[in-house]
DRENPA-700016 format. One record per residue: y, z, x of N, C-alpha, C, O in turn. Coordinates in steps of 0.2 Angstrom, whole numbers, always signed. Layout:
<nodes>
{nc2=Y nc3=Z nc1=X cac2=Y cac3=Z cac1=X cc2=Y cc3=Z cc1=X oc2=Y oc3=Z oc1=X}
...
</nodes>
This chain:
<nodes>
{nc2=+14 nc3=-128 nc1=-43 cac2=+13 cac3=-122 cac1=-47 cc2=+18 cc3=-117 cc1=-46 oc2=+21 oc3=-116 oc1=-41}
{nc2=+20 nc3=-115 nc1=-52 cac2=+26 cac3=-110 cac1=-52 cc2=+23 cc3=-103 cc1=-50 oc2=+17 oc3=-101 oc1=-51}
{nc2=+27 nc3=-99 nc1=-46 cac2=+25 cac3=-93 cac1=-44 cc2=+31 cc3=-88 cc1=-46 oc2=+37 oc3=-89 oc1=-47}
{nc2=+29 nc3=-81 nc1=-47 cac2=+33 cac3=-76 cac1=-47 cc2=+36 cc3=-75 cc1=-40 oc2=+33 oc3=-76 oc1=-35}
{nc2=+42 nc3=-72 nc1=-40 cac2=+45 cac3=-71 cac1=-34 cc2=+41 cc3=-66 cc1=-29 oc2=+41 oc3=-68 oc1=-23}
{nc2=+38 nc3=-61 nc1=-32 cac2=+34 cac3=-57 cac1=-28 cc2=+28 cc3=-60 cc1=-25 oc2=+25 oc3=-59 oc1=-19}
{nc2=+25 nc3=-66 nc1=-28 cac2=+19 cac3=-69 cac1=-25 cc2=+21 cc3=-73 cc1=-19 oc2=+16 oc3=-76 oc1=-16}
{nc2=+27 nc3=-74 nc1=-18 cac2=+29 cac3=-78 cac1=-12 cc2=+30 cc3=-74 cc1=-6 oc2=+31 oc3=-76 oc1=+0}
{nc2=+29 nc3=-67 nc1=-7 cac2=+30 cac3=-63 cac1=-1 cc2=+23 cc3=-61 cc1=+2 oc2=+19 oc3=-59 oc1=-1}
{nc2=+23 nc3=-62 nc1=+9 cac2=+17 cac3=-61 cac1=+13 cc2=+15 cc3=-53 cc1=+12 oc2=+9 oc3=-52 oc1=+11}
{nc2=+20 nc3=-49 nc1=+11 cac2=+19 cac3=-42 cac1=+11 cc2=+15 cc3=-40 cc1=+4 oc2=+11 oc3=-36 oc1=+4}
{nc2=+17 nc3=-44 nc1=-1 cac2=+13 cac3=-43 cac1=-7 cc2=+6 cc3=-45 cc1=-7 oc2=+1 oc3=-41 oc1=-9}
{nc2=+4 nc3=-50 nc1=-4 cac2=-3 cac3=-53 cac1=-3 cc2=-7 cc3=-48 cc1=+1 oc2=-12 oc3=-46 oc1=+0}
{nc2=-3 nc3=-45 nc1=+7 cac2=-7 cac3=-40 cac1=+11 cc2=-8 cc3=-34 cc1=+7 oc2=-13 oc3=-31 oc1=+8}
{nc2=-3 nc3=-32 nc1=+3 cac2=-4 cac3=-26 cac1=-1 cc2=-10 cc3=-27 cc1=-6 oc2=-13 oc3=-22 oc1=-7}
{nc2=-11 nc3=-33 nc1=-9 cac2=-16 cac3=-34 cac1=-13 cc2=-23 cc3=-33 cc1=-9 oc2=-28 oc3=-30 oc1=-12}
{nc2=-23 nc3=-36 nc1=-3 cac2=-29 cac3=-35 cac1=+1 cc2=-30 cc3=-27 cc1=+2 oc2=-36 oc3=-25 oc1=+2}
{nc2=-25 nc3=-24 nc1=+3 cac2=-26 cac3=-16 cac1=+4 cc2=-29 cc3=-13 cc1=-2 oc2=-33 oc3=-9 oc1=-1}
{nc2=-26 nc3=-15 nc1=-8 cac2=-29 cac3=-12 cac1=-14 cc2=-36 cc3=-13 cc1=-15 oc2=-40 oc3=-8 oc1=-17}
{nc2=-38 nc3=-19 nc1=-13 cac2=-46 cac3=-20 cac1=-13 cc2=-49 cc3=-16 cc1=-8 oc2=-55 oc3=-13 oc1=-10}
{nc2=-47 nc3=-15 nc1=-2 cac2=-50 cac3=-11 cac1=+3 cc2=-50 cc3=-4 cc1=+1 oc2=-55 oc3=+0 oc1=+2}
{nc2=-44 nc3=-1 nc1=-2 cac2=-44 cac3=+5 cac1=-4 cc2=-49 cc3=+7 cc1=-10 oc2=-51 oc3=+13 oc1=-10}
{nc2=-50 nc3=+2 nc1=-14 cac2=-55 cac3=+3 cac1=-19 cc2=-62 cc3=+4 cc1=-16 oc2=-66 oc3=+8 oc1=-18}
{nc2=-64 nc3=+0 nc1=-11 cac2=-70 cac3=+1 cac1=-7 cc2=-70 cc3=+8 cc1=-4 oc2=-76 oc3=+11 oc1=-4}
{nc2=-65 nc3=+10 nc1=-1 cac2=-65 cac3=+16 cac1=+2 cc2=-66 cc3=+22 cc1=-3 oc2=-70 oc3=+27 oc1=-2}
{nc2=-62 nc3=+21 nc1=-8 cac2=-63 cac3=+27 cac1=-14 cc2=-70 cc3=+27 cc1=-16 oc2=-73 oc3=+32 oc1=-18}
{nc2=-73 nc3=+21 nc1=-17 cac2=-80 cac3=+21 cac1=-20 cc2=-85 cc3=+24 cc1=-15 oc2=-90 oc3=+26 oc1=-17}
{nc2=-83 nc3=+24 nc1=-9 cac2=-88 cac3=+26 cac1=-4 cc2=-87 cc3=+33 cc1=-2 oc2=-91 oc3=+36 oc1=+1}
{nc2=-82 nc3=+37 nc1=-5 cac2=-81 cac3=+44 cac1=-4 cc2=-87 cc3=+47 cc1=-7 oc2=-89 oc3=+45 oc1=-13}
{nc2=-89 nc3=+53 nc1=-4 cac2=-95 cac3=+57 cac1=-7 cc2=-93 cc3=+60 cc1=-14 oc2=-87 oc3=+61 oc1=-15}
{nc2=-98 nc3=+61 nc1=-18 cac2=-97 cac3=+65 cac1=-24 cc2=-93 cc3=+71 cc1=-23 oc2=-94 oc3=+74 oc1=-18}
{nc2=-89 nc3=+73 nc1=-28 cac2=-85 cac3=+79 cac1=-27 cc2=-78 cc3=+78 cc1=-23 oc2=-74 oc3=+83 oc1=-23}
{nc2=-77 nc3=+72 nc1=-21 cac2=-70 cac3=+70 cac1=-18 cc2=-66 cc3=+66 cc1=-23 oc2=-62 oc3=+61 oc1=-20}
{nc2=-67 nc3=+66 nc1=-29 cac2=-64 cac3=+62 cac1=-34 cc2=-56 cc3=+63 cc1=-34 oc2=-53 oc3=+58 oc1=-35}
{nc2=-54 nc3=+69 nc1=-32 cac2=-46 cac3=+70 cac1=-32 cc2=-44 cc3=+65 cc1=-26 oc2=-38 oc3=+63 oc1=-27}
{nc2=-47 nc3=+65 nc1=-20 cac2=-45 cac3=+61 cac1=-15 cc2=-45 cc3=+53 cc1=-17 oc2=-41 oc3=+50 oc1=-15}
{nc2=-50 nc3=+52 nc1=-20 cac2=-51 cac3=+45 cac1=-22 cc2=-46 cc3=+43 cc1=-27 oc2=-43 oc3=+37 oc1=-26}
{nc2=-44 nc3=+47 nc1=-32 cac2=-39 cac3=+46 cac1=-37 cc2=-32 cc3=+45 cc1=-33 oc2=-29 oc3=+40 oc1=-35}
{nc2=-31 nc3=+49 nc1=-29 cac2=-24 cac3=+49 cac1=-25 cc2=-24 cc3=+43 cc1=-21 oc2=-18 oc3=+39 oc1=-22}
{nc2=-29 nc3=+41 nc1=-18 cac2=-29 cac3=+34 cac1=-14 cc2=-28 cc3=+28 cc1=-19 oc2=-24 oc3=+24 oc1=-17}
{nc2=-31 nc3=+28 nc1=-24 cac2=-31 cac3=+23 cac1=-29 cc2=-24 cc3=+22 cc1=-32 oc2=-21 oc3=+17 oc1=-33}
{nc2=-21 nc3=+28 nc1=-34 cac2=-14 cac3=+28 cac1=-37 cc2=-9 cc3=+26 cc1=-32 oc2=-5 oc3=+21 oc1=-34}
{nc2=-9 nc3=+28 nc1=-26 cac2=-4 cac3=+27 cac1=-21 cc2=-5 cc3=+19 cc1=-19 oc2=+0 oc3=+16 oc1=-17}
{nc2=-11 nc3=+17 nc1=-18 cac2=-13 cac3=+10 cac1=-16 cc2=-10 cc3=+5 cc1=-21 oc2=-7 oc3=+0 oc1=-19}
{nc2=-11 nc3=+6 nc1=-28 cac2=-9 cac3=+2 cac1=-33 cc2=-1 cc3=+2 cc1=-33 oc2=+2 oc3=-3 oc1=-35}
{nc2=+2 nc3=+8 nc1=-32 cac2=+9 cac3=+8 cac1=-32 cc2=+13 cc3=+3 cc1=-27 oc2=+18 oc3=+1 oc1=-28}
{nc2=+9 nc3=+2 nc1=-21 cac2=+12 cac3=-3 cac1=-16 cc2=+14 cc3=-9 cc1=-19 oc2=+20 oc3=-11 oc1=-19}
{nc2=+9 nc3=-13 nc1=-21 cac2=+11 cac3=-20 cac1=-24 cc2=+15 cc3=-20 cc1=-30 oc2=+19 oc3=-24 oc1=-32}
{nc2=+14 nc3=-15 nc1=-34 cac2=+18 cac3=-14 cac1=-41 cc2=+25 cc3=-13 cc1=-39 oc2=+29 oc3=-16 oc1=-42}
{nc2=+27 nc3=-9 nc1=-34 cac2=+34 cac3=-8 cac1=-32 cc2=+37 cc3=-14 cc1=-29 oc2=+43 oc3=-16 oc1=-30}
{nc2=+33 nc3=-18 nc1=-25 cac2=+35 cac3=-24 cac1=-22 cc2=+37 cc3=-29 cc1=-27 oc2=+42 oc3=-32 oc1=-26}
{nc2=+32 nc3=-30 nc1=-32 cac2=+34 cac3=-34 cac1=-37 cc2=+40 cc3=-32 cc1=-41 oc2=+44 oc3=-37 oc1=-43}
{nc2=+41 nc3=-26 nc1=-43 cac2=+47 cac3=-24 cac1=-46 cc2=+53 cc3=-25 cc1=-42 oc2=+58 oc3=-28 oc1=-45}
{nc2=+53 nc3=-24 nc1=-35 cac2=+58 cac3=-25 cac1=-31 cc2=+60 cc3=-33 cc1=-31 oc2=+66 oc3=-35 oc1=-31}
{nc2=+55 nc3=-37 nc1=-30 cac2=+56 cac3=-44 cac1=-30 cc2=+59 cc3=-47 cc1=-36 oc2=+63 oc3=-52 oc1=-36}
{nc2=+58 nc3=-44 nc1=-42 cac2=+61 cac3=-46 cac1=-48 cc2=+68 cc3=-44 cc1=-49 oc2=+71 oc3=-46 oc1=-54}
{nc2=+71 nc3=-40 nc1=-45 cac2=+77 cac3=-37 cac1=-46 cc2=+83 cc3=-42 cc1=-43 oc2=+81 oc3=-46 oc1=-39}
{nc2=+89 nc3=-42 nc1=-46 cac2=+94 cac3=-46 cac1=-44 cc2=+98 cc3=-43 cc1=-38 oc2=+100 oc3=-46 oc1=-33}
{nc2=+99 nc3=-36 nc1=-39 cac2=+103 cac3=-32 cac1=-35 cc2=+99 cc3=-31 cc1=-28 oc2=+94 oc3=-29 oc1=-28}
{nc2=+103 nc3=-32 nc1=-23 cac2=+100 cac3=-31 cac1=-16 cc2=+98 cc3=-23 cc1=-15 oc2=+93 oc3=-21 oc1=-12}
{nc2=+103 nc3=-19 nc1=-18 cac2=+102 cac3=-12 cac1=-17 cc2=+95 cc3=-10 cc1=-21 oc2=+92 oc3=-5 oc1=-19}
{nc2=+94 nc3=-13 nc1=-27 cac2=+89 cac3=-11 cac1=-31 cc2=+82 cc3=-14 cc1=-28 oc2=+77 oc3=-10 oc1=-28}
{nc2=+83 nc3=-20 nc1=-25 cac2=+77 cac3=-22 cac1=-21 cc2=+75 cc3=-17 cc1=-16 oc2=+69 oc3=-16 oc1=-15}
{nc2=+80 nc3=-15 nc1=-12 cac2=+78 cac3=-11 cac1=-7 cc2=+75 cc3=-4 cc1=-9 oc2=+71 oc3=-1 oc1=-6}
{nc2=+78 nc3=-2 nc1=-15 cac2=+75 cac3=+4 cac1=-18 cc2=+68 cc3=+4 cc1=-19 oc2=+64 oc3=+8 oc1=-18}
{nc2=+66 nc3=-2 nc1=-22 cac2=+59 cac3=-2 cac1=-24 cc2=+54 cc3=-4 cc1=-18 oc2=+49 oc3=-1 oc1=-17}
{nc2=+57 nc3=-7 nc1=-13 cac2=+53 cac3=-8 cac1=-7 cc2=+52 cc3=-1 cc1=-3 oc2=+47 oc3=+0 oc1=+0}
{nc2=+58 nc3=+3 nc1=-3 cac2=+57 cac3=+10 cac1=+0 cc2=+51 cc3=+14 cc1=-4 oc2=+48 oc3=+17 oc1=-1}
{nc2=+51 nc3=+13 nc1=-11 cac2=+46 cac3=+17 cac1=-14 cc2=+39 cc3=+14 cc1=-12 oc2=+34 oc3=+18 oc1=-11}
{nc2=+38 nc3=+7 nc1=-11 cac2=+32 cac3=+5 cac1=-9 cc2=+30 cc3=+7 cc1=-2 oc2=+24 oc3=+9 oc1=-1}
{nc2=+35 nc3=+8 nc1=+2 cac2=+34 cac3=+10 cac1=+9 cc2=+32 cc3=+18 cc1=+9 oc2=+27 oc3=+20 oc1=+12}
{nc2=+35 nc3=+22 nc1=+4 cac2=+32 cac3=+29 cac1=+4 cc2=+25 cc3=+29 cc1=+1 oc2=+21 oc3=+33 oc1=+4}
{nc2=+23 nc3=+25 nc1=-3 cac2=+16 cac3=+25 cac1=-6 cc2=+12 cc3=+23 cc1=+0 oc2=+6 oc3=+25 oc1=+0}
{nc2=+14 nc3=+18 nc1=+4 cac2=+10 cac3=+16 cac1=+10 cc2=+9 cc3=+22 cc1=+15 oc2=+3 oc3=+23 oc1=+17}
{nc2=+14 nc3=+26 nc1=+16 cac2=+13 cac3=+32 cac1=+20 cc2=+9 cc3=+37 cc1=+17 oc2=+5 oc3=+40 oc1=+20}
{nc2=+9 nc3=+37 nc1=+10 cac2=+4 cac3=+42 cac1=+7 cc2=-3 cc3=+40 cc1=+8 oc2=-7 oc3=+44 oc1=+9}
{nc2=-4 nc3=+33 nc1=+7 cac2=-11 cac3=+31 cac1=+8 cc2=-13 cc3=+32 cc1=+16 oc2=-19 oc3=+34 oc1=+17}
{nc2=-9 nc3=+31 nc1=+20 cac2=-11 cac3=+33 cac1=+27 cc2=-13 cc3=+40 cc1=+28 oc2=-17 oc3=+42 oc1=+32}
{nc2=-9 nc3=+44 nc1=+25 cac2=-11 cac3=+52 cac1=+25 cc2=-18 cc3=+53 cc1=+22 oc2=-21 oc3=+57 oc1=+24}
{nc2=-19 nc3=+50 nc1=+16 cac2=-26 cac3=+50 cac1=+13 cc2=-31 cc3=+48 cc1=+18 oc2=-36 oc3=+51 oc1=+19}
{nc2=-30 nc3=+43 nc1=+22 cac2=-35 cac3=+40 cac1=+27 cc2=-36 cc3=+46 cc1=+32 oc2=-41 oc3=+47 oc1=+34}
{nc2=-30 nc3=+49 nc1=+34 cac2=-30 cac3=+54 cac1=+40 cc2=-35 cc3=+60 cc1=+37 oc2=-39 oc3=+62 oc1=+41}
{nc2=-34 nc3=+62 nc1=+31 cac2=-37 cac3=+67 cac1=+28 cc2=-45 cc3=+66 cc1=+28 oc2=-49 oc3=+70 oc1=+30}
{nc2=-46 nc3=+60 nc1=+26 cac2=-53 cac3=+57 cac1=+25 cc2=-56 cc3=+57 cc1=+32 oc2=-62 oc3=+59 oc1=+33}
{nc2=-53 nc3=+55 nc1=+37 cac2=-55 cac3=+54 cac1=+44 cc2=-57 cc3=+61 cc1=+46 oc2=-62 oc3=+62 oc1=+49}
{nc2=-52 nc3=+66 nc1=+46 cac2=-53 cac3=+73 cac1=+48 cc2=-59 cc3=+76 cc1=+45 oc2=-62 oc3=+80 oc1=+48}
{nc2=-60 nc3=+75 nc1=+39 cac2=-66 cac3=+78 cac1=+35 cc2=-72 cc3=+74 cc1=+36 oc2=-77 oc3=+75 oc1=+33}
{nc2=-72 nc3=+68 nc1=+40 cac2=-78 cac3=+64 cac1=+41 cc2=-80 cc3=+61 cc1=+35 oc2=-86 oc3=+61 oc1=+34}
{nc2=-76 nc3=+59 nc1=+30 cac2=-78 cac3=+56 cac1=+24 cc2=-77 cc3=+48 cc1=+24 oc2=-79 oc3=+45 oc1=+19}
{nc2=-75 nc3=+45 nc1=+29 cac2=-73 cac3=+38 cac1=+29 cc2=-77 cc3=+35 cc1=+35 oc2=-77 oc3=+38 oc1=+41}
{nc2=-79 nc3=+29 nc1=+34 cac2=-82 cac3=+25 cac1=+40 cc2=-76 cc3=+23 cc1=+45 oc2=-71 oc3=+22 oc1=+43}
{nc2=-78 nc3=+23 nc1=+51 cac2=-73 cac3=+21 cac1=+56 cc2=-70 cc3=+14 cc1=+55 oc2=-64 oc3=+13 oc1=+55}
{nc2=-74 nc3=+10 nc1=+53 cac2=-72 cac3=+3 cac1=+51 cc2=-67 cc3=+3 cc1=+46 oc2=-62 oc3=-1 oc1=+46}
{nc2=-68 nc3=+6 nc1=+40 cac2=-64 cac3=+7 cac1=+35 cc2=-57 cc3=+10 cc1=+37 oc2=-52 oc3=+8 oc1=+35}
{nc2=-57 nc3=+15 nc1=+41 cac2=-51 cac3=+19 cac1=+43 cc2=-47 cc3=+14 cc1=+47 oc2=-41 oc3=+13 oc1=+46}
{nc2=-50 nc3=+11 nc1=+52 cac2=-47 cac3=+6 cac1=+57 cc2=-44 cc3=+0 cc1=+53 oc2=-38 oc3=-2 oc1=+54}
{nc2=-47 nc3=-3 nc1=+48 cac2=-45 cac3=-8 cac1=+45 cc2=-39 cc3=-6 cc1=+40 oc2=-34 oc3=-10 oc1=+39}
{nc2=-40 nc3=-1 nc1=+37 cac2=-35 cac3=+2 cac1=+32 cc2=-29 cc3=+3 cc1=+36 oc2=-23 oc3=+2 oc1=+33}
{nc2=-29 nc3=+7 nc1=+41 cac2=-23 cac3=+9 cac1=+45 cc2=-20 cc3=+2 cc1=+48 oc2=-13 oc3=+2 oc1=+47}
{nc2=-23 nc3=-3 nc1=+50 cac2=-20 cac3=-9 cac1=+52 cc2=-16 cc3=-12 cc1=+46 oc2=-11 oc3=-14 oc1=+47}
{nc2=-19 nc3=-13 nc1=+41 cac2=-16 cac3=-16 cac1=+35 cc2=-10 cc3=-12 cc1=+33 oc2=-4 oc3=-15 oc1=+32}
{nc2=-10 nc3=-5 nc1=+33 cac2=-5 cac3=-1 cac1=+31 cc2=+1 cc3=-2 cc1=+36 oc2=+7 oc3=-2 oc1=+34}
{nc2=-1 nc3=-2 nc1=+42 cac2=+5 cac3=-3 cac1=+47 cc2=+8 cc3=-9 cc1=+47 oc2=+14 oc3=-10 oc1=+47}
{nc2=+5 nc3=-15 nc1=+45 cac2=+8 cac3=-21 cac1=+44 cc2=+12 cc3=-21 cc1=+38 oc2=+18 oc3=-23 oc1=+38}
{nc2=+10 nc3=-18 nc1=+32 cac2=+14 cac3=-17 cac1=+26 cc2=+20 cc3=-13 cc1=+27 oc2=+25 oc3=-16 oc1=+25}
{nc2=+20 nc3=-8 nc1=+31 cac2=+26 cac3=-4 cac1=+32 cc2=+31 cc3=-7 cc1=+36 oc2=+37 oc3=-7 oc1=+35}
{nc2=+28 nc3=-11 nc1=+41 cac2=+33 cac3=-15 cac1=+45 cc2=+36 cc3=-20 cc1=+41 oc2=+42 oc3=-21 oc1=+42}
{nc2=+33 nc3=-23 nc1=+37 cac2=+36 cac3=-29 cac1=+33 cc2=+41 cc3=-26 cc1=+28 oc2=+46 oc3=-29 oc1=+27}
{nc2=+39 nc3=-20 nc1=+25 cac2=+43 cac3=-17 cac1=+20 cc2=+50 cc3=-14 cc1=+24 oc2=+55 oc3=-15 oc1=+21}
{nc2=+49 nc3=-12 nc1=+30 cac2=+55 cac3=-10 cac1=+33 cc2=+60 cc3=-16 cc1=+34 oc2=+66 oc3=-15 oc1=+33}
{nc2=+57 nc3=-21 nc1=+36 cac2=+62 cac3=-27 cac1=+37 cc2=+65 cc3=-29 cc1=+30 oc2=+71 oc3=-31 oc1=+30}
{nc2=+61 nc3=-29 nc1=+25 cac2=+64 cac3=-31 cac1=+18 cc2=+69 cc3=-26 cc1=+16 oc2=+75 oc3=-28 oc1=+14}
{nc2=+68 nc3=-20 nc1=+17 cac2=+73 cac3=-15 cac1=+16 cc2=+80 cc3=-16 cc1=+19 oc2=+85 oc3=-16 oc1=+17}
{nc2=+79 nc3=-17 nc1=+26 cac2=+85 cac3=-18 cac1=+30 cc2=+89 cc3=-25 cc1=+28 oc2=+95 oc3=-25 oc1=+28}
{nc2=+85 nc3=-30 nc1=+26 cac2=+88 cac3=-36 cac1=+24 cc2=+92 cc3=-36 cc1=+17 oc2=+96 oc3=-40 oc1=+16}
{nc2=+90 nc3=-30 nc1=+13 cac2=+93 cac3=-30 cac1=+7 cc2=+98 cc3=-24 cc1=+7 oc2=+101 oc3=-22 oc1=+1}
{nc2=+99 nc3=-20 nc1=+12 cac2=+103 cac3=-14 cac1=+12 cc2=+110 cc3=-16 cc1=+15 oc2=+115 oc3=-12 oc1=+15}
</nodes>
């Protein structure tokens, strides 16, 4: 089976897992927290989208640029989790699972950036 370049990356597959979890987290937020849910959904989707864009580039510098953007979005998601945790809006299991996925994603993206810089 033919694959796109981004589909060959473990970080892309993990980022897709994160998007699914982020959607569950966003849906579980209480009414009136739509702004937090929207922010989480936008930043979450941005991670695999930027990974895909980076993987599709020929230039190493451009690849690294998109992977850095994905990394920034992962950090943004982590901050949303922190806010939700501080305000007691998120289940501990969701927080722990999300944080674990985001730490893996960031670590993998750092390695990709370094390999293309």
